[in-house]
N, C-alpha and C positions, 0 to 999 in steps of 0.2 A: 231793711237796713236798721230802722229804729229798734226793732225787736232784738236784733243782733247786738246793737250798742247797749241796749238795756241789760242784756244777759252778761255782757262783758263788765259793765259797771257793777252789777250785782256780785260777780265773781271777785272783783277787786275789793269790794266792800267786805265780803266774807273773809278774804285773806287778811285784810287789815284788822278785823275783829279778832282773828286767831292770833295775830302777832301781839295785839294788845293784851289778850288773855294770857299768853305765854309769858309776857314780861310784866304782868301786873304786880308780881312780887319782886321785880328787878330793880334797876337803878332808880325808877320813879315810884317804887312801892316799898313795902316792908321787907326787911331782910328775912331770910328763911334758913332752915337747918336741914341737913341731910345726914342720914346714918345708915349703917349696913354692916355686913360681915364679909370677911375674906376666909375662904375654906380651901382645903386641898381638894382638887377636882375629884368628883365622884364619892366624896366622903363628907362627914359632918365634923371633921377635924379642923379647928381654926388655926390660922397662921398668925403668930404673934410677932410684934415689932416690924410689921410691914408699914411702909410710908404711904399714906393716902394723901394725895394732892388734889387741891381744888382751887385754881387760881393762885392767890397769894397765901392760901391756907394750907398747912400740912399738919397731919397728926399721925401718931403711931397706933396700930391696932393693939388691943389688950391681949392678955394671955389666951383668950378664947377666939380672937380674931375680930372682935367687935370694934367699931369706931363711930365717931360722930363729929361733924363739923357744923359750926353755927355762924351766924352773921354773914351769910352769903348774899350777894347782891347780883341780880340778873342771871340770865342763862349761863351755864358754865359746864365744863367737863370734869369728871372725876376720874383719876387714874391711880394705880397702885404700883409700887416698886419695892423689890427686896432682892439683894444679891443672891444669885443662884436660883431664882424663880422667874417664870413668866406668867402673865395673868390674862385670863379671858373673862370678858372682852378686854381689849386694850384700853378702852375708856367708855364712860357712860355719860351721856348728856343729861343734865338736870335743869329744871325750870322752877321748881318750888319745893315745898316741904315733902320729904319722903323718908320712910324708915326701913325700906327693904332693898337698898342698893347693894347687890351682891356681886362678888368677884370670885372666880375659881382659880386656884394656883396650881401650876405644874412645875415640879422640881426639875432643874437642869442638871446635867452631869458635868462634873468639873473638867473631864477630859473631852467633853463634847460627844460622848457615846450615848445619845439620847434614844435611839431606836435601831431596829434592824435595817433602816434605810439611811442612816447617817452617812454622809459622803463628803470628802474633801478633794478638791481638784486644784492641783498646783502647776504653775509655770516653772520650767527649769531652764536656766541659762548656764552654759559651760564655756568658760574662757580659759585659754592657755597660751603660753609662749611657744609651745611645741606643736600646736595643731590649730586648724581653723575653729572659730567660735561655733557653738552648736546650741540649738534650742529644742525643747520638747515639752512633755508634760508628764505628770504623775497623778494617778487616780488612786485614792485610798477609800475603801468603803467597808461598812459593817454588813456582812452577808447573813448573819444569824445571831440570835441572842439566846443563851441557855441559862436558866435559873437553877443553880445547884444548891445544896443544903447550906453551904457557908460562903458561896461566892456567886457572882454573875459573870458568865463567860461570853465574851464578844469575839466572834470569828471575823478576822480582818482579812481583806483581800487587797493586794498592792500590785499595781501594774504601771508601765510606762509606755508611751506611744512613739518613741523614736529609737530606731535601731542603733544609731550612732551614740545617742545619749545613753541608751541601755548598756552598750559596750563600755562606755566611759565609767558608768556607775559600777558595773561589775568589776572593772579593773581596780576601782577604789575598794570595793568590798573584798576583793581577793587579797588585799594587803592585811586584812583582819580575819583570818580563817576561823578563829574561835568564835568571833561574833557573827560571821556570815551565816552560820548554821541556824541562828535564831530567826531568820526570815527566808530560808531557802524555799524556793517554789512560790515566793510572793504571798504565801498565806501564813498567818500566825494567829495567836490569840492574845487578847488582853483580858486579864481577870480583875474584877473589882471586888474587893473584900473590905467592908467597912469604909475607912477613909483612905485606904491604900489601893494602888494599882500595880499590876505585875505583867510583864511580858512572858509569853510561853511559846517556844518553838512549835509545840504541839500540845494536845490536851494533857498528856501525862508527864510532861517534862518539868524540870526544876524551874520554878518561877524566877524571873529576873526583876528585881525591884525597879519600878518606874518612878513613882512619886507618892507622896501623901498630901492630901488636900487639907488646908490651902498651902500653896508654896509661900516661902518667906526667904528673906536674904540669907544666903548660905546653905539653903536646902539642896539636897541632891535630886536630880531629875534625869531620867534616862528615856530616850525615845528612839524609834527607828528613823534614820535619815538615809535616804537613798540606799536601802537594803541593809544598812549597818546600824546596830544599836550603839549610840554614843551616850556617854555619861557627861552630864553638865552640872554646873553649880549655878544656882540662881543668884545673880549679882545685884540687880536693881530693877525697879519698875520703869517702864519706858513706853511711850506711845509710838506706834509704828503704823505706817500707811502702806498697804499692799493693794493689788487689784480688787480684792474682796471688800476693802473698806479700811477704816481707821480703827485700831484696837488698842486697848490698854493691856500691856503685856508684862511678863517677867522676862527680862533680858538674861539669858543663860549662856555661859561660855565654858570652854575647856580647851586644852592644847595637848596634842599627842605627838610622839616621835616614833617613827618606824624606819629602820635602816637609815637611809640618807634623806628622808622626807620629814618635814614638820607640818603638822596640821593644826590650824586654829579653827575650831568649830564653834559656831554661835547658833543659838535658837531663840526665837521670840515666842513665848507661850502665852496665849490668851485664855484665861479661865473661862470655862463653859463653851469653848470652841475647840481648843487644842493648839498645836503649833501652827502659826501663821507665816513664819519665815524661818528658813535655815540658810546658813552660809558656811561653806567649807573652803578655807584658803590653804593651799598646799604650796610649800616652798622646798625646793631641792637644796639641801645643806652641803652637798658635795663640792660646790663651787661652780656648777654649771649655770646658775642664775635662773634656772627654769622655775616658772611660777604658774599656778592655775587656780581657778575659783569655780565652785559650783554654787549657784544661788537658786534657792527654791522659795517661791512666794505663792501664797494662797490666792487663787482666783475666785473660788466659790466654796461655800459650805452650806449644807442642808442638814437639818436635824433629822 
């Protein structure tokens, strides 16, 4: 028993010595400095103007990605941030002077098209004065990515899991026969060329302009909503909460008239994720008073 107690005390003593050693330059010791570099993953290209944070300290990386923070007290974590990029690792714990704290940067896609496994899963709610309420889902995913000479081509697959919702969406799409062809068969393409994105019904079709990054107030934005490409105008920045989380978005709207129906179409576009919410409000203008709404909200997104 005494031998066991002696071993336990020895372990505790060693642990205390380690803590003292790690914090020797901390609150009760001298301040220290940390420096390093942020580079594009897999390259030696530095990331300029990234914000490096360490407690209350923040600095920007220089034109080659180098940075240095001084007067640090105690153990702390270093992290990096820059719009349109994610960093590996997410943070690094430091305890004293070091000069080789490195981060690797991965560029994000403005439309959320990060890889051939990017996927969006949406909840769909359909309400109407003419029929019972319905619910379902929509899944959108990138099935393959092709790099061409002047553009990157993303093959998109779109499907829904409720027959009643699918019928309702197809009824809506049928009112826009010219636009419906752009997503017939639930497969289509998105082409990224420079800062611009385009919709294509198929590989060789005439591109339909989607957006140029970044969006701004008054900018045009087109995306496929429940089978139909709708054109929007970016109105304002707005924070919106959906099942997938809270996002900083561009609130985009437009209104359309078809025969005796008026459509108010809204979209909330989150940069580097894509659309996180759609709403289509339909009103019969013939005097019947009929009204309906299709609400589409993002449940999950994976890069």
